[in-house]
C-alpha positions as CSV (number, residue, x, y, z in Angstrom):
1,M,0.0,0.0,0.0
2,E,1.3,3.4,-0.9
3,L,0.6,6.7,1.0
4,N,-2.0,7.8,-1.5
5,D,-3.8,4.4,-1.1
6,L,-3.7,4.8,2.7
7,I,-5.1,8.3,2.5
8,G,-7.9,7.2,0.1
9,Y,-8.8,4.3,2.4
10,I,-8.9,6.6,5.5
11,K,-11.1,9.1,3.6
12,E,-13.4,6.3,2.6
13,L,-13.7,5.2,6.3
14,D,-14.3,8.8,7.3
15,L,-17.2,9.2,4.9
16,K,-18.7,6.0,6.3
17,A,-18.2,7.3,9.8
18,V,-20.0,10.6,9.0
19,D,-22.9,8.8,7.4
20,I,-23.3,6.5,10.4
21,I,-23.1,9.3,12.9
22,C,-25.8,11.3,11.0
23,K,-28.1,8.3,10.9
24,K,-27.5,7.2,14.5
25,N,-27.9,10.8,15.8
26,H,-31.2,11.0,14.1
27,D,-32.4,7.7,15.6
28,Y,-30.9,8.1,19.1
29,A,-30.9,11.8,19.9
30,A,-33.8,13.1,17.7
31,P,-32.3,16.6,17.8
32,E,-35.2,18.2,15.9
33,S,-37.4,17.7,18.9
34,D,-35.3,20.0,21.1
35,K,-34.2,22.8,18.8
36,D,-33.3,25.3,21.6
37,N,-31.0,23.0,23.5
38,P,-27.3,23.6,22.5
39,L,-26.5,20.0,23.7
40,K,-29.4,18.5,21.7
41,L,-27.1,16.4,19.5
42,F,-25.8,14.6,22.6
43,K,-29.2,14.0,24.4
44,N,-29.0,10.2,24.3
45,L,-25.4,10.2,25.5
46,M,-26.4,12.5,28.4
47,A,-29.1,10.1,29.6
48,C,-26.8,8.5,32.2
49,E,-26.3,11.9,33.7
50,F,-30.1,12.7,33.7
51,M,-30.7,9.4,35.5
52,G,-28.1,10.2,38.1
53,I,-25.8,7.3,37.2
54,T,-22.6,9.1,36.1
55,K,-21.3,12.1,34.2
56,T,-21.9,12.1,30.4
57,E,-18.1,11.8,29.7
58,Q,-17.9,8.7,31.9
59,G,-21.0,7.3,30.2
60,M,-19.2,7.7,26.9
61,L,-16.2,5.9,28.2
62,I,-18.4,3.0,29.3
63,R,-19.8,2.8,25.8
64,L,-16.2,2.9,24.4
65,T,-15.2,0.1,26.8
66,D,-18.0,-2.1,25.4
67,K,-16.8,-1.4,21.8
68,F,-13.2,-2.1,22.8
69,S,-14.3,-5.4,24.4
70,R,-16.0,-6.3,21.1
71,L,-13.0,-5.3,19.1
72,C,-10.7,-7.5,21.3
73,N,-13.0,-10.4,20.7
74,L,-13.2,-9.8,17.0
75,L,-9.4,-9.8,16.8
76,K,-9.1,-13.1,18.7
77,E,-8.0,-15.9,16.4
78,G,-10.8,-18.5,16.0
79,H,-13.4,-16.4,17.8
80,K,-16.8,-16.9,16.3
81,I,-19.1,-13.9,16.4
82,A,-22.8,-14.1,17.0
83,V,-23.8,-10.7,15.7
84,K,-22.9,-11.0,12.1
85,D,-24.0,-7.5,11.0
86,E,-21.4,-5.6,13.0
87,S,-18.0,-6.2,11.4
88,L,-14.5,-5.3,12.6
89,E,-14.7,-2.2,10.4
90,D,-18.1,-1.2,11.9
91,T,-16.7,-1.6,15.4
92,V,-13.7,0.6,14.7
93,I,-15.9,3.2,13.1
94,D,-18.1,3.2,16.1
95,I,-15.1,3.7,18.4
96,Q,-13.9,6.6,16.2
97,N,-17.3,8.2,16.3
98,Y,-17.6,7.9,20.1
99,L,-14.2,9.6,20.5
100,K,-15.2,12.4,18.2
101,L,-18.5,12.8,20.0
102,L,-16.7,13.0,23.3
103,L,-14.5,15.9,21.9
104,A,-17.5,17.6,20.3
105,Y,-19.6,17.3,23.5
106,R,-16.8,18.8,25.6
107,K,-16.4,21.7,23.2
108,V,-20.1,22.5,23.1
109,K,-20.5,22.1,26.8
110,K,-17.5,24.4,27.5
111,S,-18.7,27.1,25.2
112,Y,-22.2,26.9,26.6
113,E,-21.0,27.1,30.2
114,N,-18.3,29.7,29.5
115,P,-19.6,32.0,26.7
116,P,-17.2,34.7,25.4
117,Q,-17.3,37.9,27.5
118,G,-20.5,39.8,27.0
119,Q,-22.3,37.0,25.2
120,K,-24.8,34.5,26.4
121,P,-25.5,31.2,24.7
122,D,-28.7,30.9,22.8
């Protein structure tokens, strides 16, 4: 594989990741139902905090732990998987998306909690 091939493959995976995150956000968070909430895109990920279980970031880490456990099992030689419609690639993309969601959540939360001087968040 050459560098151009690698970059092309990474771009292909990134396009899949964006498509998946859009579809899952629609299905899980339903952001159109809460238009005034700046954290609306993360509503499903914040459920653990709303229920008093743990902070949103820790909840995301728990989800990541589940994905990494699956990844470890998928990489085990001879391991037979029961869920056939979630491949190694799907699992890696999910991990990537959760990490990006974690960064995005923290960015939005920080800007909402600490707006620039003289500005209030919508």
